[in-house]
Legacy VTK file of the C-alpha trace (Angstrom):
# vtk DataFile Version 3.0
C-alpha trace
ASCII
DATASET POLYDATA
POINTS 252 float
48.554 13.389 -20.225
52.009 12.108 -21.118
52.597 8.503 -22.122
52.941 6.282 -19.047
55.802 3.802 -18.901
55.741 0.220 -17.656
59.112 -0.904 -16.319
60.099 -4.402 -15.159
62.866 -4.531 -12.568
65.605 -7.145 -12.394
66.967 -7.445 -8.848
70.213 -9.347 -9.412
72.190 -11.231 -6.760
75.120 -13.520 -7.563
74.220 -13.360 -11.248
70.584 -14.409 -10.816
67.314 -12.476 -10.639
65.803 -12.727 -7.140
62.680 -11.400 -5.418
61.640 -10.939 -1.803
59.035 -9.267 0.407
59.753 -5.965 2.212
63.330 -6.270 0.858
63.820 -9.602 2.753
63.599 -13.354 2.099
65.089 -13.369 -1.396
64.288 -16.334 -3.639
65.721 -17.300 -7.024
63.690 -16.384 -10.118
65.607 -16.649 -13.399
68.532 -15.619 -15.598
68.723 -11.828 -16.006
69.758 -12.196 -19.640
66.772 -14.392 -20.542
64.312 -12.186 -18.653
65.709 -8.980 -20.131
65.379 -10.299 -23.667
61.815 -11.449 -22.968
60.770 -8.043 -21.649
62.447 -6.174 -24.495
60.464 -8.254 -26.984
57.156 -8.152 -25.093
56.200 -4.539 -24.551
58.329 -3.200 -21.686
59.104 0.498 -22.149
62.336 0.372 -20.168
64.248 -2.036 -17.973
65.885 -1.536 -14.583
68.863 -3.682 -13.528
69.825 -3.528 -9.840
72.849 -5.376 -8.457
71.114 -5.405 -5.087
73.971 -6.506 -2.810
76.831 -4.488 -4.329
76.533 -1.596 -1.845
76.017 -3.847 1.163
78.983 -6.013 0.166
81.122 -2.972 -0.629
82.012 -4.042 -4.157
81.581 -2.888 -7.743
78.645 -3.937 -9.860
78.939 -7.137 -11.899
79.659 -5.776 -15.361
79.965 -9.058 -17.279
76.277 -9.901 -16.805
75.328 -6.276 -17.433
77.087 -6.263 -20.812
75.249 -9.433 -21.801
71.882 -7.977 -20.750
72.528 -4.711 -22.618
73.455 -6.610 -25.786
70.101 -8.440 -25.801
67.668 -5.544 -25.427
66.420 -2.642 -27.548
64.782 -0.510 -24.842
66.347 2.002 -22.423
68.292 0.407 -19.568
68.761 1.919 -16.109
71.462 0.352 -13.956
72.140 0.637 -10.233
74.003 -1.033 -7.396
77.385 -0.065 -5.963
77.447 3.303 -7.775
79.770 5.416 -5.641
81.820 7.540 -8.038
82.006 9.064 -11.510
84.198 6.103 -12.469
81.281 3.806 -11.607
78.982 5.917 -13.806
81.499 5.700 -16.628
81.901 1.938 -16.249
78.204 1.038 -16.426
77.497 3.513 -19.241
80.288 1.883 -21.255
78.633 -1.492 -20.567
75.450 -0.309 -22.288
73.399 1.491 -19.630
71.380 4.519 -20.750
70.774 5.855 -17.227
72.514 5.275 -13.914
70.661 4.882 -10.647
72.277 6.062 -7.414
71.073 5.297 -3.910
73.507 4.448 -1.100
76.380 6.100 -2.999
74.536 9.435 -3.012
73.775 9.109 0.705
77.487 8.649 1.411
78.487 11.430 -0.990
75.601 13.788 -1.920
77.921 15.735 -4.241
77.950 12.711 -6.582
74.537 13.649 -8.038
75.663 17.110 -9.097
79.016 15.895 -10.410
77.377 13.181 -12.516
74.650 15.505 -13.821
77.281 18.022 -14.889
79.334 15.385 -16.708
76.607 13.188 -18.226
73.455 15.340 -18.131
70.455 15.347 -15.784
68.626 12.805 -17.952
71.298 10.213 -17.131
71.087 10.536 -13.339
68.328 8.617 -11.548
67.964 9.014 -7.783
66.526 5.801 -6.355
65.216 6.158 -2.807
64.279 3.274 -0.500
61.696 4.718 1.894
60.034 3.295 5.001
57.772 4.858 7.585
59.437 5.297 10.980
57.180 6.725 13.703
54.967 8.240 11.022
57.815 9.907 9.108
59.282 8.897 5.733
62.891 7.775 6.324
65.540 7.036 3.705
67.089 3.576 4.069
70.502 2.550 2.714
72.296 -0.684 1.784
69.337 -2.407 0.169
66.880 -1.383 2.862
69.036 -2.653 5.725
70.034 0.622 7.342
67.868 3.518 8.558
69.798 6.692 7.749
67.431 8.889 9.750
67.221 11.212 6.718
63.730 12.591 5.977
62.885 11.325 2.503
60.980 14.231 0.923
63.686 16.778 1.737
66.329 14.320 0.496
64.516 13.957 -2.823
64.119 17.741 -3.175
67.853 18.145 -2.605
68.681 15.448 -5.164
66.553 17.105 -7.838
68.032 20.523 -7.052
71.492 18.987 -7.508
70.597 17.546 -10.918
68.796 14.196 -10.583
66.576 13.958 -13.656
64.319 11.172 -12.431
63.211 9.715 -9.081
62.439 6.079 -8.302
60.341 5.792 -5.137
60.810 2.339 -3.600
58.310 1.813 -0.784
59.758 -0.791 1.589
56.390 -0.918 3.388
54.580 -2.192 0.284
57.446 -4.068 -1.471
56.398 -7.551 -2.576
53.149 -7.407 -0.577
51.046 -6.995 -3.758
48.475 -4.820 -2.012
48.881 -1.803 -4.299
51.307 1.072 -4.719
52.071 3.397 -1.802
49.862 6.271 -2.972
50.395 8.429 0.117
54.165 8.295 -0.245
54.070 8.849 -4.011
51.697 11.801 -3.658
54.107 13.481 -1.240
56.988 13.029 -3.707
54.975 14.291 -6.720
53.972 17.373 -4.750
57.625 18.068 -3.901
59.349 17.765 -7.299
58.601 18.276 -10.994
60.872 15.636 -12.548
59.586 12.205 -13.652
58.597 9.981 -10.714
58.609 6.184 -10.987
56.442 4.210 -8.554
57.940 1.001 -7.181
56.693 -1.457 -4.591
53.288 -3.039 -4.138
51.906 -3.897 -7.585
49.819 -7.070 -7.411
47.431 -6.804 -10.347
46.395 -4.683 -13.319
43.951 -2.703 -11.202
46.780 -1.390 -9.052
48.380 0.259 -12.096
45.055 1.748 -13.224
44.488 3.102 -9.715
48.031 4.492 -9.589
47.768 6.516 -12.790
44.142 7.585 -12.213
44.794 8.711 -8.627
48.211 10.261 -9.263
48.392 11.467 -12.885
51.771 13.101 -12.144
53.410 9.670 -11.691
55.282 8.886 -14.915
55.852 5.151 -14.653
55.001 2.007 -12.753
57.796 -0.397 -11.903
57.264 -3.985 -10.800
59.116 -7.278 -10.533
57.482 -10.478 -9.311
54.095 -10.061 -11.010
55.911 -9.803 -14.345
58.584 -12.420 -13.568
56.043 -15.083 -12.589
53.601 -14.298 -15.407
50.841 -13.080 -13.089
50.501 -9.978 -15.257
51.561 -9.808 -18.893
52.753 -6.362 -19.966
50.746 -6.490 -23.213
47.526 -7.199 -21.289
48.349 -4.515 -18.708
48.859 -1.901 -21.420
45.658 -2.914 -23.190
43.673 -2.394 -19.977
45.411 0.903 -19.230
44.546 2.080 -22.737
40.910 0.960 -22.253
40.829 3.114 -19.130
41.992 6.240 -20.923
45.608 6.016 -19.755
48.040 6.713 -22.590
50.673 3.995 -23.094
52.883 2.794 -25.939
51.091 -0.226 -27.401
LINES 1 253
252 0 1 2 3 4 5 6 7 8 9 10 11 12 13 14 15 16 17 18 19 20 21 22 23 24 25 26 27 28 29 30 31 32 33 34 35 36 37 38 39 40 41 42 43 44 45 46 47 48 49 50 51 52 53 54 55 56 57 58 59 60 61 62 63 64 65 66 67 68 69 70 71 72 73 74 75 76 77 78 79 80 81 82 83 84 85 86 87 88 89 90 91 92 93 94 95 96 97 98 99 100 101 102 103 104 105 106 107 108 109 110 111 112 113 114 115 116 117 118 119 120 121 122 123 124 125 126 127 128 129 130 131 132 133 134 135 136 137 138 139 140 141 142 143 144 145 146 147 148 149 150 151 152 153 154 155 156 157 158 159 160 161 162 163 164 165 166 167 168 169 170 171 172 173 174 175 176 177 178 179 180 181 182 183 184 185 186 187 188 189 190 191 192 193 194 195 196 197 198 199 200 201 202 203 204 205 206 207 208 209 210 211 212 213 214 215 216 217 218 219 220 221 222 223 224 225 226 227 228 229 230 231 232 233 234 235 236 237 238 239 240 241 242 243 244 245 246 247 248 249 250 251
C-alpha cells in the first residue's frame, strides 16, 4: 500500500479562509497565511489553496496572498480558482504553486488540460471535479458548485486523465461540510474508472471517516478536509497516529 496523504484545504474568498455546507452559507475562518504556516509545521502532507469565487466572478486568482502563503510553507502546494489559460498556469506556478488545479476552466475549454500537461507535465495538472447527484446520475457542476453542466462526471474524469491530468480531486457536493463521512460510492466509481491518484474531498467529520475511507477504498491516495482541521476538531498528528495504528501507511 502506498503512503496515504492528508491534505488540508484553504477555501479563500476576499483574502480570508471561509467554510460552508454543500458549497453554501460561507462563514469566515481565518487568515490563509497563518493557517498555511500552521499546517506546514504540523504534519500536513500537502496544502490546497482555492480562490473559490474567481471563476464565478470572472477574474484572475489573487496572487498577492498566494505568494505570501507559498513563502511560509515547506510542503507541496496545489492552487486553483480562475484557471482558464496557460498564462494562468504560468502565473500561479511563478507565485510558488507546485501543482495547478483546473475545474470550470477545463469545462469551458477541455483542451486546456492537454495543453498544460504538454507544457508543464502531467504531474502538475490536477483536475478538480465538483460532483452532485442529479436524478441518480453523477453530474459535473461549475462555478463553485453553482451551475449544473449536465456533463456525466465519470466520463468527464476519464477524458481529463486521457488528456493528461495527473491527479483527480473528487469534491462531493452532496457530502460537503455535512461531516457524515466521505462519499464512498462516488469515490469508488472514480477509482474504478482511472488509474491516477484520486483525492477524496467532502464529508470528513472525524478520524474514523478517514480510517473507513482508506480501508474501504485502498485505491484512494489522499483525504482532503477543511473545517475539521480549521476548527481543531481533528489534529493532523492525532489523525495520522490513528491511521498508522490501523495499518494505514502515512508519513509521521
